[in-house]
N, C-alpha and C positions, 0 to 999 in steps of 0.2 A: 589444405596443408596443416599439419599438426603444429603445436607449439614447439615441439622438439625439432622438427624440420626447419621451421623458421629461424630458430636460434642458431642453426648451423650455417645460415647464409651470411656472408660477410656484409657488414653494414646494416643488417636487418634491425628494425626497431625492437626495443626491449619492452615497450609498453604492452601490458596485457590487454587482450580483448575481453571486455566486460559486458555481460548482459544483465540488465536490472529488471526485477520483477516487483511491481508495486501493487499491493493490496489497497485499492483506492479508498474504501471506506475506513479501513484500519488507519490509514494515513490521515484521513479527514478528521476522524474522531480523536485520534491520538495527538495530532500536532496542529490542526488548522481551525477547527470549529471555535468560533468566538474570538478569532484573531484577525488581523488585517492581511494575512498571508495566504488567503484562499485562492488568489489569482496566480496559482503556482505553475511554473513551467517545469514539468517532471524531468525533461532532459537536462535542463540547467541544474536542477537539484542533483541528478546523478553525477554530473561533472563536478559540482561543488563537493560532493561526498568523496569522489575518486579523482582528484585533480592530476594524478600522475599516471592514469590509465586511459585507455581508449574505449570509451563507452560506445559500443557498436549498435546496441538496441535497448530500448526501454519498453517493456510490456506493462500496460496499465489495465488493471482489472477492476471493473465496476459494474453497476446495473442502473437502469433508468428508474428514477424515482417518480412517484405520482403526486399530484397536488393533494394537500390535506386542508381541512378547515382552518388549522392553525397557520399554515403556510401555503396559500393557494398558488404561489408563483415559484415554488421551489424547483419544479421541473423545468421552468423556463431558464432559471439561472444555471441549472446543470446543463441544459442544452447549449447555452452560450459557451460554457466552459468546454464541453466536448467538441464544439465547433473550433474553438481555439486550439485544442489538442490536435485536431486533424491537420493543422498547418505545420506540424512538426514531423519532418521526414523520418526520423528514427524512433518515433513514438508510435506504438501499435496498441490501439484500444481494443480490449476483448470484453464483451458485455455478457453478464449473467442476467438474472431476473429476480423480481421480488415475488414471494408467495404469501398471500394474505390468508390466514386461516384462524378459525376459532380455537381457543385453547383454554383449558381450565388450570389455574395456577393457585398456589398457596399465597394468602395475603402476607404482605411484608410486616405490617404493624399488628400487634405490638412485637417488637424485636425479641428474638430468643434470648432470655436472660443468661443462659449458659454460654452461648456463642452467637453474637449478633450477626455473624457472617453466614450462618446457615438458617434455613427456615425454622420457625417456631412450631413445634409439633402440635401446640394447642390451638393454632390458628385455623380458621376455616379456609375455604377456597372460593374463587370468584372466576367467572368467565371473562376472558379478554380477547381482543383482536390482536393476533401476533403477526407482525409483518417481517418476514425473514428474507434476507438476501440469499440467493441460491446460485451456486455455480462458480463464484469467484475463486475460492480456494482450490477447487478441483481444476479449474482452467489454468490457474497459476502453476500448480504442480505438474499438470500435463505438459504445458509449454516448456517448463524448465527441464523436464525429463527428455522431451523431444530434442531440445537444443543441445543437451548433453550428449545424446546419442549421435547427433549430427556434428558434434565437435564445433559448435558455434561460439563457444566462449572458453576462455582460460579461467575466468572467475565469474561466478554468478553471485549477485547480491539481491537478497530478498528484503523488501521494505515492508515489514509487518511485525506484529507481536502476537500473531495467531498460532497457538501451539499445534493446530491441525497440520501445519506445514512442516513440522519437525521430522516426520517420517520420510516424506519425499526428499527433503534436504539431506538426510542421512544416506538415503539410497543413491543419490547423485554422487555423493562423496565416495561411497564404498564401491559402487558398481562401475562408475566412470572415472574414478580417481580425479575428480574435479574439486577445486576449492569453492566453497559456498560460505559467504558471510551474511550476516543479518544486521540491518539497521532498524532499531526500534523507533517508531514514531513517538517522540516524547513531547510534552507540552513545552512551549517556549517559556523562558524564565519570566518574561514580562506578563505572561498570561497563565498563571498556575491553575491547576485543577484542584477542586476541593476533595476529589477522590482520585489520587494518582494511581495509575495502572502499574501493578508490579510487573517486573520482567517475566517473560515466559521461561520457566526453568527448562522446558523441553527444547526450546529453540537454543537457549544458551548451551545446552549439553550436546546438541546434534550439529550445530554450525561450527565452522572453523573459528570464527570470531563473532562477537556480539557487541555492537556499538549503538550509540544513540544519535538521532538527529537533533541538532542544536539550532537555536534561534538564528544564529548567523548563517546557517545553511539556507534557511527559509528566506531570509532577507535578500540573500544573493541570488535567489532563483525565481524572481517574479517576472511574469510577462510584462511587457509595456502596457500602458493603460488601454491602448488600441492596437489590435492585431488585424492584419488584412489577409483575406483569402480570395478565391476567384469570384465569390459573390459580392463581397464588399467589406466594410469595416466591422470588426468584432470588438465591442466595447466592454470593458470590465463592468460586471453588474453593480448597480448601486448598492452601497452598504458593504461591499467587499473591500 
């Protein structure tokens, strides 16, 4: 039943059906890394961001990380978190993957004296291992477009600052006449970043509105220290 049809029913609720689409790594690096808020319940976050609406689904897009010499247990902590997410009935996890490849890149130092934000043409190059997350932005865009086609929401909310999502957001608005808003993952006030991320101009231009996640939203959206599933207890990882 469409939104218009529901609005004609006497006594029908006026709360909008909202689907939320979370770019997991964008959220992690934008708002959570280095903070005590990593044990985040994404459904509770969606409800905190949209308290007057009906959050019907949260789609969480991520990829499985692999252990590294610097952090040999990173995959274990992520596995615990994904297991906790699986206890949430309205949260749907969609996994991409990581692609490790060799890449030759320009050295950063010394910085470009004319513009330190672009490579210095005088610098040489060096071979590096480049570990790229693949699939999350495409999966997010595809899911949002499918949900718009099936009329699964009145409002879509994208949690990301990735400009790659600007085009599908615009198409959902134009083709399906759906509202799409963006929440940018910002650093909590108590945990500032030395290199703040600027707002995506493309997202600001193509979304109906552009807002920021605040520290109070993260505080209000934490899992309890212990979560239970069919297997047993799931405990918040040490250090989180």
